[in-house]
N, C-alpha and C positions, 0 to 999 in steps of 0.2 A: 238717226241721221246717217246718211251714207258716208263711208270713210273716203270714197273717191271724190273729194271735193272738186267741184267745177270752178269755184272761185277762190283763188289763193288768198284774197283779202279776207274772205269769210273765215278761213282757217286761222289767220293771224289774229282775228278778233277773238276767236274762241280759245286759242292756245297761248297761255302765258306761263313764263318760267315760274312765277309765284304759285301757280296751281299745283306744282310738284312738291312744294315745301322748301324751307330754307336749308335743310340738311341734304337735299338731293344733289348728287355729284354730276357735274357736266364736264365732258372732255372729248378728246380725240384719241384715236389709236393708230399706231404704226408698228413695224417690225424691223429688225436689224438688216436682214439680207435684202429686204425689199426697198430699203432707203439708203443705207450707209455707203455702198460702193467701197472703194479702196480695199479690194479683197486680200491683198498681201502686204498692205502698208504696215510698217512698224512692227514686224514680227508676227502678224496674224497668220494662222494656219488656214489651210483650205477647208471649206465646208463641203458637205455632200452636194449642195446647190451650185457651188463653184464648178465642181466636176460634172454634174448632170447637165448644166447649162452649156457646157463646152462640147457636148456630144450632139452630133448632127441629128436633127429631126425631133429633139425633145421639147424645144421651145418655139413658140410662134415666131416665124421669120428668122430663126437662129439668134434671137436676142438673148442677152444675159445681163446679170445685175452687177457687172464690174464697176460701173459708175452709178447706175440707178439715179437717186436724187442727190448724190454727192453729199449726203447728210454728215458723213464723217468729217468733211472739210467745212461744211456750211451750217453746222448746227447752231452756232450763235445767231446767225441771220434768221434761221428758221424759228428759233425759240422767241426771238424778238417779234417776228411776224405773228406767232401764236399769241403772244401777250397782246399785240395790237388787235387781235380778233376776240379778246376778252375770254380766252379759253383757260379755265383754272386748273384743269387736270390733264396730264399727258401720260398715256399708256404707251410704253415702248418696250422692246425686248433687248436683252443682252446677247451678244454673239459669243457663244461658247468657244469657237476657235480663235476669236480675238483675245479672249481672256486666258485660255489654256490651249495653245496652238496644236498640241498633239492629243488634246482631249483629256489627258491625265498627265500628271508630272508637273514640270516647271511652269509656273504662270508667266504671263507676258506683262511686264510692268507698264509698257506703253498702252496696252489695251485697258488695263486697270485705270491708268491716268485719264484715258479718253472718257470713260464712264463717270469717273469722279468729276471731271470738268462739266460733263453734260448734266449730272445731278445737281451740282453746285449752281449751274446756270439756271436750271429750273427753279431752285429755291430762291435765288437772287431776284427772279422775276415774279415770285409768289405763285409759281405753278407747281402743283403737287405731282411728284413723279410716282407713277404706278408701273412697277417693273414686272415683265414677264420673263421667267427664267429660260424657257425653251420655246422658240417660235420657228422650229423646223430646220435650223442650220446646224446639224450635227457635225462635229469635226470629222473630216474624211479619214483621218488615221484610225478613228474608232470604227468607222464603217468597214475598213479593211479587216477588222477583227469580228465582223458580224453585225456591228451597229446595234439596233434595238432588238435583234434576234438573239443576241448574246446576253445571257443572264448577268454577266459581269457589269453590264451597263448600270445596274442598280448601284454598284460601288463607284463607278465612274461619275454617275449623276450626283451621288452623295458628296463626292469630293468637289465637284464643280459648284454645287449649291453652297457648300460650306465656305468656299472662297468668296462667292458673291455676298453671302450674309456677313462675313467678317469685314469685307472691304466697303460695303455700301449700306449695311443694315442700320447704321447709326443715323442715316438721313432718309432712307426709304421706309415708309410706314405701311405701304400697300404692295403686296406681292401676288402674282399669279404664277402658278407652277408651270403648267403646260398650256399651250395654245392648241385647242381642237385636236386632242389625241386621235380621235377616230379618223380625221382627215389625213394626218401625216402617216398613220400606220396603214390606213385603207388605200390611199392613193400611192403611197411610197413602197409598201410591202405586200400589197395584194394585186392592185391594178397595174403597177409599174408606170403610172402616168406622172408621178412626181418623184423627186430624188428619194432614195437612191436608185429607183427604177426596178425594184424586185417585184416578183409576182408569185401568187399562189398561196394556198392556206398554210403550207409549211413555213412560210415567212410571216404571214399575217398573225397567226396565233401566238407564237412566242413574242413577236414585237408588241402585240396588243397587251399581253399579260405583263411584260416587263415595263411598258409605259404606264400601266395602271398601278403597278407597285411604286414606280418612281414618282407618280403623281402624289402619293401619300408620303413617300420618303422625303421628297424635297420639302414638303410642308413641315415635317417633323424637324428637319435640320434648321429651318428658319426659326421655328418656334423655340428650339433649343437655345439659339443665340439671342433671340429677341421675342420673349413670350408675349409682349404687348403689341407686337406688330399684327397687322390684319392680313391673313393669308387665305387665298382662294385658288381656284383653278378655273379654266374656261372650257365650255363645251359648245361645239356647233350643234344646232338643232333645227328641225323643220317640222311643221305640222304635217302629219301623214294622214291621208284620207283614201278610202276605197273608191275605186272608179265606179263600181256598180254595187247596189245594195244586196249582193249575193254572198254566200258564205265563203266561197273561194277567194274573192277579192278582199273581203274583210280579214280573213286569216293572213293573206299575203301582206296587207297593210300592217297587221299586228306584228308580223315578223320584221318588216322594214322599220317600224317604230322601235322595236327592241334593239335593233342594230344602231339606228341613227340617234335615238334619244335616250337610251337606257344603258348602253353597254359600259360606259365609263363611270356614270354617276352612281349606279346601284352598288358596285363593289366598294366604292369609297364610303357609302352609307352603311356598310356592313350587311347588305342584302345579297351579296354574291352576284355572279353573272346571270343574265336572263337565259339560262340554259333551257328552260321549259319552252320558250318560243324560238330559240336558236339551237337546234339539236347538234349542229356541227361544233358547238362549244364543248361538247363532251370530250373532244379530242385534245382539250387543254390539259388533260391528266398527264400527258407526256412531259409537260413543262412545269407542272405543279410541284411544289415542295411543301413539306410539313410546316405549318405556321403561316402559309401565304394568305389565308383568309384574314389574319390580323394585320399582315403587312399592307394589304390593300385598303385598310380602313383608315380614315382620318376625319376628325371633326372640324371641317373647314369653317372659317369665319363667314365666308360668303362663297357663292359660285357666280361665275360670269357666264351668261348665255349669249350666243352669237347667232342671230336669226336674220335671214334675208328673204325667205320664201316659204312656200309649201310644196309638197309633192303629192301627186295623185297616182295610186298604185293599182295595178291589175295583176291577177294571177297569171303565172307563166310556167308551164312545165319545163321549158328549155333553160331557164336560168338556174345554175347550180346553187345549192345551199339555201337560197332565199325563196325560190319558186315565185319570183315577183318581178315585174317590170314597171318602170316609171313611164307614165303617159306624158310625153314632153309638153311643156307649156306652150310652145309655138304651134302645136297641133290642136290646142284647146281654145284658140281664139280668145286669149286673155291678154291684158297688158303685160309686157315683159321688159326687162332691162337688156343692156348690151350683152350680158352673160346668158341671156335667154332664160332668166329666172322670172317666174311670175311675180308681179307686184301684188302682194296680198297682205295688207297690214294686219288683218285678223289673225294671221299666223303668229305674230309676236304676242298678241293677247293670249292665245291658247297655250303657247309655250311657257309664258310666265305663270299661267295658272297651273300648268302641268308640273313644272319644277317646284313651285311653291307648295304643291300638294304633298311633297315628301316632308314629314314632320321634322326631319333632321336638318333640313335646309333653313339656315337662320335668316339669310337675306340674299338678294340677287342684284347684281349689276348687269345691265345690258352692255357688255364689254366690246361689242362690235355690232354695227348696223349701218347700212349705207347702200349705195347703188352706183353702177356704172351706166352711163348714157353716152350718146355720141356728142361730146362737147365740141362746139364750133367756135373758133376764135374769130371774132369780127370787130374791127376797129379797136383792137387791144383789149377786148372784154369777152367774157363767156357768160351768157345769160342761160344758165342751166336750170330753168324753171321746173323741169321734170324731177331733178334731184331734190330741189327745195320742197316740192310737193310730196315726194316720197318720204322725206324725213318728217315733215309735218304729219302725214298720215300715220306713220309708225309711232310717232310721239303721242298722237291722240289715242292710239290703241294701248300704249304703255300707261298713259294716264288713266284710261278706263280700268285697266288691270289693277293699278294702284288704288283706285277708288273702290274696286271690288275686294280689297283686303290683301292683295299681293304685296309682300314686303320688298318691293323693288326700289333701290336706293340710288340709282345712277344710270347715266346713258353716255356712251362714247361713240362718236361717229367714226366709221371706217370710210375714208381715212383723212388724215390731215392734208396730205398732198397726194397727187397722183404718184404712183410708184410702180415697181416691177411686180406684176401680178402672176408670179409663178409660171406655169406652163403657157399662160396666155400672153406672157411678155408685157410690153407697154401698151398693148392695144386697148384693154378696158381701163378707163380712168374712173377712179372712185373718189378722188380728192375734192375737198372744199377749196383747195388751192391748185391751180393748173401749173404744170411744169413743162416748159419747152425743153425736151431732153437733149437737144443739140446745144442750146445756149445756157441751160439751167436757170433761165429766167422764171421767176415766180409771178403768177397773176391770180389774185383772189377772185374766185368765181362768185356769181350772184348768190349761190347757196352759202358760201363763206361769209358774204356780207350780211345775209339774212341771219345766220347763226350768231354773228357778232352783235347784231341789234337785239336778237332774242336774249342773249346772255347778259346784255347791258342792263 
């Protein structure tokens, strides 16, 4: 059967929540900087995104997340809306500079109080909190000391995680250490497209290595305090295919796959970095210390995969390090989202199979999946049929993977509400709930109404 269903009704007849099993976790995902706003309220310190967004030319139309969804002030209203949509699991991140304004040293009691109130509200509404420790908003005071390129971040991150575990671990049972480490070190410390805007291999390599150590170290800290908690971490991933069936393109695709899909999981599994396919990783020796191979390892309870699309790869002499170029989706005459990502549900099927093939991976949650389309507000409603169909198609692929033996145990839509989408600002809307960013009015889209009925 084709995954690109022409009739949405046909999909809904096929796709039922019960097919996934009673223990399958359903939820939505958000992050602190993208939703909270209130960047300096009640003693919060600046994050690298507060600083980066204030520099001209970094963000679409000069937008910034100073207000965003105003979740810091409106979380009670939003949590009650979530309950109304029958959503039983909520993945959100903690803001490091809201909890420890300088990144290290004295914690901020008002920040701790905010997350205590948020977690308590979740539990009051019978919504399970799933907490991400780090979703890209590094305290700017730490960036002044080198941020992720400074080996001391292992100690800083340990201190931060220890605080989070002690303050919230009695009620939070599910933890995710890092959100998409390749993206925040790649876009932030190699391409310069995200905060803090650094470029080059000299920044990327130490940032990558220290993030990979923190990925395991954060998990160790949580398990030290709460051995029975469920601890994972999340990876961005994309199906990678060669443009042509020739050796050069196949090898180029292999290198891109090593970077995009293997770089952070394999060290955690005790396999080391994929140096064989990524020769430039040999330069890591400069940042390596005795015993690092053990520091990189952790036996995670689960991993989260975050898949949106696939990439088609062609050999390129001109691209340094990878010798590979992406053939853009808009040039391939395929269905695309507002982000110009190909709509390709088969990608999530292959990614689930790929990560499940590692014997050490115990179980997988799809911790993010969703799409941005051009939402049109008409007569007070948004009929976003493309988003609804996207979610149905990807869920169908997830169900096929599950029926093929993949131990996938949950699905979280990105995102609950429209929010601040990093360098793209407020232009791409991913939410099940529309936000008028001028008035902060919330409107449930037809996709959100479909999800409510599906979860009921």
